[in-house]
BALUMRO-236800 format. One record per residue: x, y, z of N, C-alpha, C in turn. Coordinates in steps of 0.2 Angstrom, whole numbers, plus 5000, padded with zeros to 4 digits. Layout:
<recs>
REC	X	Y	Z	X	Y	Z	X	Y	Z .
...
</recs>
This chain:
<recs>
REC	4990	5006	4860	4994	5009	4865	4991	5013	4870 .
REC	4991	5012	4876	4989	5017	4881	4994	5018	4886 .
REC	4994	5025	4886	5000	5027	4891	4997	5034	4895 .
REC	4998	5034	4901	4997	5041	4905	5004	5042	4908 .
REC	5007	5048	4907	5014	5050	4910	5012	5056	4913 .
REC	5014	5056	4920	5013	5062	4924	5020	5065	4925 .
REC	5026	5062	4923	5032	5064	4924	5034	5065	4931 .
REC	5033	5060	4935	5034	5060	4942	5041	5057	4944 .
REC	5044	5055	4940	5051	5052	4941	5057	5057	4939 .
REC	5062	5057	4942	5067	5063	4940	5070	5062	4933 .
REC	5069	5057	4929	5073	5056	4923	5067	5056	4917 .
REC	5070	5057	4911	5065	5057	4906	5063	5049	4905 .
REC	5056	5049	4904	5053	5042	4903	5055	5039	4897 .
REC	5056	5032	4897	5060	5028	4892	5056	5029	4885 .
REC	5049	5029	4886	5045	5030	4880	5046	5036	4876 .
REC	5049	5042	4879	5050	5048	4875	5056	5050	4874 .
REC	5057	5054	4868	5065	5057	4867	5063	5064	4865 .
REC	5069	5068	4866	5069	5074	4865	5071	5076	4858 .
REC	5067	5081	4855	5069	5085	4849	5071	5092	4851 .
REC	5078	5093	4850	5081	5100	4853	5080	5100	4860 .
REC	5083	5096	4864	5083	5096	4871	5084	5103	4874 .
REC	5080	5106	4878	5082	5113	4881	5087	5112	4886 .
REC	5090	5118	4887	5096	5118	4892	5093	5117	4900 .
REC	5087	5118	4901	5084	5118	4907	5077	5115	4907 .
REC	5077	5109	4909	5071	5105	4909	5072	5100	4916 .
REC	5066	5099	4919	5066	5096	4925	5060	5091	4925 .
REC	5061	5084	4927	5056	5080	4928	5055	5079	4935 .
REC	5049	5077	4938	5048	5075	4944	5042	5077	4947 .
REC	5040	5084	4945	5033	5086	4948	5030	5089	4941 .
REC	5029	5084	4937	5027	5086	4930	5034	5087	4926 .
REC	5033	5089	4920	5039	5091	4915	5039	5099	4915 .
REC	5044	5101	4918	5045	5110	4918	5050	5112	4913 .
REC	5049	5116	4909	5054	5119	4904	5054	5125	4905 .
REC	5061	5128	4905	5062	5135	4902	5065	5135	4895 .
REC	5063	5139	4891	5065	5139	4884	5071	5142	4883 .
REC	5076	5139	4879	5082	5142	4876	5079	5148	4871 .
REC	5084	5153	4871	5082	5160	4867	5081	5158	4859 .
REC	5075	5162	4857	5074	5163	4850	5073	5155	4847 .
REC	5069	5152	4850	5067	5145	4847	5060	5145	4844 .
REC	5059	5141	4838	5053	5142	4835	5052	5135	4831 .
REC	5045	5134	4828	5044	5129	4824	5040	5134	4818 .
REC	5043	5134	4812	5039	5137	4806	5042	5136	4800 .
REC	5039	5136	4795	5042	5134	4788	5039	5139	4783 .
REC	5043	5144	4780	5042	5148	4775	5037	5153	4774 .
REC	5030	5151	4775	5024	5155	4773	5024	5162	4776 .
REC	5023	5167	4772	5023	5174	4773	5030	5177	4776 .
REC	5032	5174	4781	5038	5177	4784	5044	5175	4780 .
REC	5045	5170	4777	5050	5168	4773	5055	5163	4776 .
REC	5055	5163	4783	5060	5160	4787	5059	5153	4788 .
REC	5064	5149	4790	5063	5141	4791	5065	5140	4798 .
REC	5062	5138	4803	5064	5137	4810	5061	5130	4812 .
REC	5066	5126	4815	5065	5119	4817	5069	5118	4823 .
REC	5069	5123	4828	5073	5123	4834	5070	5124	4841 .
REC	5063	5123	4841	5059	5123	4846	5060	5116	4850 .
REC	5059	5116	4856	5059	5110	4861	5053	5105	4860 .
REC	5054	5099	4859	5048	5094	4859	5050	5088	4863 .
REC	5045	5085	4866	5047	5078	4870	5041	5074	4866 .
REC	5044	5069	4862	5040	5065	4858	5040	5058	4859 .
REC	5035	5054	4857	5036	5047	4857	5034	5044	4849 .
REC	5036	5039	4847	5034	5036	4841	5027	5032	4841 .
REC	5022	5033	4837	5016	5030	4837	5014	5027	4830 .
REC	5012	5021	4830	5012	5017	4824	5004	5016	4822 .
REC	5000	5018	4826	4992	5017	4824	4988	5024	4826 .
REC	4982	5024	4824	4978	5030	4826	4978	5030	4834 .
REC	4977	5037	4836	4978	5037	4843	4973	5044	4844 .
REC	4973	5045	4851	4971	5051	4854	4976	5053	4859 .
REC	4979	5060	4858	4984	5062	4862	4980	5068	4866 .
REC	4982	5068	4873	4979	5074	4877	4984	5076	4883 .
REC	4985	5082	4883	4990	5085	4887	4987	5091	4891 .
REC	4989	5092	4897	4988	5097	4902	4994	5102	4903 .
REC	4994	5108	4902	5000	5112	4903	4998	5118	4907 .
REC	5002	5121	4911	5002	5127	4914	5008	5131	4912 .
REC	5007	5138	4912	5012	5142	4908	5013	5149	4911 .
REC	5018	5152	4910	5019	5159	4912	5023	5163	4907 .
REC	5019	5165	4902	5022	5169	4896	5025	5176	4899 .
REC	5029	5178	4895	5032	5185	4896	5034	5188	4889 .
REC	5034	5185	4884	5037	5188	4878	5032	5186	4873 .
REC	5031	5191	4868	5026	5189	4862	5028	5183	4859 .
REC	5023	5179	4857	5024	5172	4854	5026	5166	4858 .
REC	5027	5167	4864	5029	5162	4869	5023	5157	4868 .
REC	5024	5150	4868	5019	5146	4866	5021	5139	4869 .
REC	5016	5134	4870	5017	5128	4872	5011	5124	4871 .
REC	5012	5117	4869	5005	5113	4868	5008	5106	4865 .
REC	5003	5104	4860	5005	5097	4857	5008	5098	4851 .
REC	5011	5092	4849	5014	5092	4842	5014	5085	4840 .
REC	5012	5084	4833	5013	5078	4829	5018	5079	4822 .
REC	5022	5075	4822	5028	5077	4818	5030	5070	4813 .
REC	5031	5072	4807	5034	5068	4802	5042	5069	4802 .
REC	5043	5075	4800	5050	5078	4798	5049	5085	4798 .
REC	5055	5089	4797	5054	5096	4798	5050	5100	4794 .
REC	5047	5097	4788	5043	5100	4784	5035	5098	4784 .
REC	5034	5094	4789	5028	5090	4789	5026	5089	4796 .
REC	5021	5093	4799	5020	5093	4806	5014	5097	4808 .
REC	5011	5096	4814	5006	5100	4817	5008	5102	4824 .
REC	5006	5108	4826	5006	5110	4833	5000	5113	4835 .
REC	4999	5113	4841	4993	5116	4844	4994	5119	4850 .
REC	4993	5126	4851	4995	5129	4858	4991	5136	4858 .
REC	4993	5140	4863	4991	5147	4865	4997	5151	4864 .
REC	4997	5155	4859	5003	5160	4858	5002	5166	4861 .
REC	5006	5169	4866	5005	5175	4869	5006	5181	4865 .
REC	5002	5186	4866	5003	5192	4862	5004	5198	4866 .
REC	5000	5199	4871	5002	5205	4876	4997	5203	4882 .
REC	4998	5208	4887	4994	5206	4893	4987	5205	4893 .
REC	4984	5208	4888	4976	5207	4887	4974	5201	4883 .
REC	4977	5199	4877	4975	5194	4872	4981	5190	4870 .
REC	4979	5183	4869	4984	5178	4866	4979	5175	4860 .
REC	4983	5170	4857	4980	5168	4851	4980	5160	4852 .
REC	4974	5157	4852	4973	5150	4854	4972	5147	4846 .
REC	4976	5142	4845	4976	5139	4838	4980	5134	4836 .
REC	4982	5133	4830	4986	5128	4828	4990	5130	4821 .
REC	4996	5127	4820	4999	5127	4814	5000	5120	4811 .
REC	4998	5120	4804	4999	5113	4801	5004	5115	4795 .
REC	5008	5111	4795	5014	5112	4790	5014	5106	4785 .
REC	5013	5107	4778	5013	5102	4774	5018	5104	4769 .
REC	5023	5100	4767	5027	5100	4761	5031	5106	4761 .
REC	5033	5108	4767	5038	5114	4769	5034	5120	4770 .
REC	5028	5121	4770	5024	5127	4771	5019	5127	4776 .
REC	5019	5132	4781	5015	5132	4787	5009	5136	4786 .
REC	5004	5135	4790	4998	5139	4790	4997	5141	4797 .
REC	4993	5145	4799	4991	5147	4806	4984	5149	4806 .
REC	4980	5145	4811	4973	5146	4812	4972	5148	4819 .
REC	4968	5154	4820	4968	5156	4828	4962	5158	4829 .
REC	4961	5159	4836	4955	5163	4839	4958	5167	4845 .
REC	4956	5173	4846	4958	5177	4852	4955	5174	4859 .
REC	4960	5174	4863	4958	5172	4870	4961	5177	4875 .
REC	4959	5177	4881	4961	5181	4886	4968	5178	4888 .
REC	4973	5183	4889	4980	5181	4892	4980	5179	4899 .
REC	4974	5181	4903	4973	5178	4909	4973	5170	4910 .
REC	4971	5167	4904	4971	5160	4904	4979	5158	4905 .
REC	4980	5154	4909	4987	5152	4911	4988	5144	4911 .
REC	4983	5140	4909	4983	5134	4909	4978	5131	4903 .
REC	4979	5126	4900	4976	5123	4895	4976	5116	4894 .
REC	4971	5113	4892	4971	5106	4890	4970	5105	4882 .
REC	4974	5101	4878	4974	5101	4871	4972	5093	4870 .
REC	4969	5092	4864	4968	5084	4863	4968	5084	4855 .
REC	4971	5079	4852	4973	5078	4845	4971	5071	4844 .
REC	4967	5070	4839	4965	5063	4837	4967	5062	4830 .
REC	4970	5055	4829	4972	5054	4822	4968	5048	4819 .
REC	4965	5050	4813	4962	5045	4809	4966	5044	4802 .
REC	4971	5039	4802	4974	5040	4795	4979	5045	4795 .
REC	4977	5049	4789	4981	5055	4788	4977	5062	4790 .
REC	4972	5060	4794	4968	5066	4796	4968	5067	4803 .
REC	4967	5073	4805	4968	5075	4812	4963	5079	4815 .
REC	4960	5078	4821	4956	5082	4824	4959	5086	4830 .
REC	4960	5093	4830	4963	5097	4835	4958	5100	4840 .
REC	4958	5099	4846	4953	5102	4851	4956	5105	4857 .
REC	4953	5109	4861	4955	5112	4867	4950	5112	4872 .
REC	4952	5114	4878	4948	5114	4884	4950	5119	4889 .
REC	4947	5123	4893	4949	5127	4898	4949	5123	4905 .
REC	4946	5118	4905	4945	5114	4911	4946	5107	4911 .
REC	4947	5104	4905	4948	5097	4904	4942	5093	4904 .
REC	4936	5096	4904	4930	5093	4904	4926	5095	4897 .
REC	4926	5101	4896	4922	5103	4889	4927	5106	4884 .
REC	4926	5101	4879	4931	5103	4873	4927	5106	4867 .
REC	4932	5109	4863	4929	5113	4858	4934	5112	4852 .
REC	4931	5112	4846	4936	5110	4840	4940	5116	4838 .
REC	4946	5116	4836	4950	5121	4834	4951	5120	4826 .
REC	4951	5114	4824	4951	5112	4816	4952	5105	4815 .
REC	4950	5103	4809	4952	5097	4806	4957	5097	4801 .
REC	4962	5094	4800	4968	5095	4796	4970	5088	4793 .
REC	4974	5089	4789	4977	5084	4784	4984	5084	4783 .
REC	4988	5079	4785	4995	5079	4784	4997	5074	4777 .
REC	4999	5077	4772	5000	5074	4766	5004	5068	4766 .
REC	5010	5069	4770	5015	5063	4770	5014	5059	4777 .
REC	5008	5059	4780	5007	5055	4786	5008	5047	4784 .
REC	5013	5044	4786	5013	5036	4785	5010	5032	4791 .
REC	5012	5026	4791	5009	5022	4797	5012	5026	4804 .
REC	5018	5028	4804	5022	5030	4810	5023	5037	4810 .
REC	5021	5040	4816	5022	5048	4816	5025	5048	4824 .
REC	5028	5055	4825	5030	5056	4832	5025	5060	4835 .
REC	5024	5060	4841	5018	5064	4845	5020	5065	4852 .
REC	5018	5071	4854	5020	5073	4861	5019	5080	4862 .
REC	5023	5084	4866	5022	5091	4869	5028	5094	4866 .
REC	5027	5101	4866	5032	5106	4863	5031	5112	4866 .
REC	5037	5116	4866	5037	5123	4868	5042	5127	4864 .
REC	5042	5134	4864	5047	5138	4861	5045	5145	4862 .
REC	5050	5149	4861	5049	5156	4863	5053	5160	4857 .
REC	5049	5161	4851	5052	5164	4845	5056	5170	4846 .
REC	5055	5175	4850	5058	5181	4851	5061	5182	4858 .
REC	5060	5178	4862	5062	5178	4869	5066	5172	4872 .
REC	5066	5172	4878	5069	5166	4881	5066	5165	4888 .
REC	5068	5159	4892	5066	5158	4898	5058	5158	4900 .
REC	5054	5156	4894	5047	5155	4894	5046	5149	4899 .
REC	5042	5149	4904	5042	5143	4908	5035	5140	4908 .
REC	5035	5133	4907	5029	5130	4906	5030	5123	4910 .
REC	5024	5120	4912	5024	5114	4916	5019	5110	4913 .
REC	5020	5104	4910	5016	5098	4908	5015	5094	4913 .
REC	5009	5093	4915	5007	5090	4922	5004	5082	4920 .
REC	5002	5081	4914	5000	5075	4912	4999	5074	4904 .
REC	5002	5069	4901	5001	5067	4894	4998	5060	4894 .
REC	4992	5060	4890	4989	5053	4890	4989	5051	4882 .
REC	4990	5045	4880	4990	5043	4874	4985	5037	4874 .
REC	4980	5037	4870	4974	5032	4871	4972	5030	4864 .
REC	4967	5025	4863	4965	5023	4857	4961	5029	4854 .
REC	4961	5030	4848	4958	5035	4844	4950	5035	4846 .
REC	4948	5042	4848	4940	5042	4849	4936	5046	4844 .
REC	4940	5048	4838	4936	5052	4833	4935	5047	4827 .
REC	4929	5047	4825	4928	5043	4819	4927	5047	4813 .
REC	4928	5043	4807	4927	5047	4801	4919	5048	4800 .
REC	4918	5054	4797	4911	5056	4795	4908	5051	4792 .
REC	4911	5047	4787	4908	5042	4783	4907	5035	4787 .
REC	4909	5034	4793	4909	5028	4797	4901	5027	4798 .
REC	4899	5020	4798	4892	5019	4799	4891	5014	4805 .
REC	4897	5011	4808	4897	5007	4813	4895	5011	4819 .
</recs>
């Protein structure tokens, strides 16, 4: 499957569906979202709480793939975030994003949730970055997560495994604001293409 979606039409593209549709979302010049209050994706680890009420626009994919998205954002409250998501169910998923901390620093990274427990791997970035490109590639149950500041030069965030990844997963973009509301982000392009990441053991 190859698909490039720039959200230029006024309605939701037929290939995608909402998980927790936000009250305020607009298609036509990209996908612009204002988050509902106190929305998040997290399961148990350290904090104890379970949250699965963030907003995601997803499509179902049955084969290996590479997913790329460009997003512009205007954070205002700690933990405001937007990026990519791959999802099996509420207890098994991946998200990659930049989470806002304060006016100086944010945290670029990813959360991998397996069997109902989330982790969080991050690196500090300047909060002056208000747009990012994310790329996620699937090989079976393994995933390569990358990011870019300009859409040209990519760097690895992590390699991860989803224990319950079957033939089919849902993938797309997400956003949430765990302690605030009205976090504004705009996804200008989402591309789904053939997987460009090979297993280390491949010899072809």
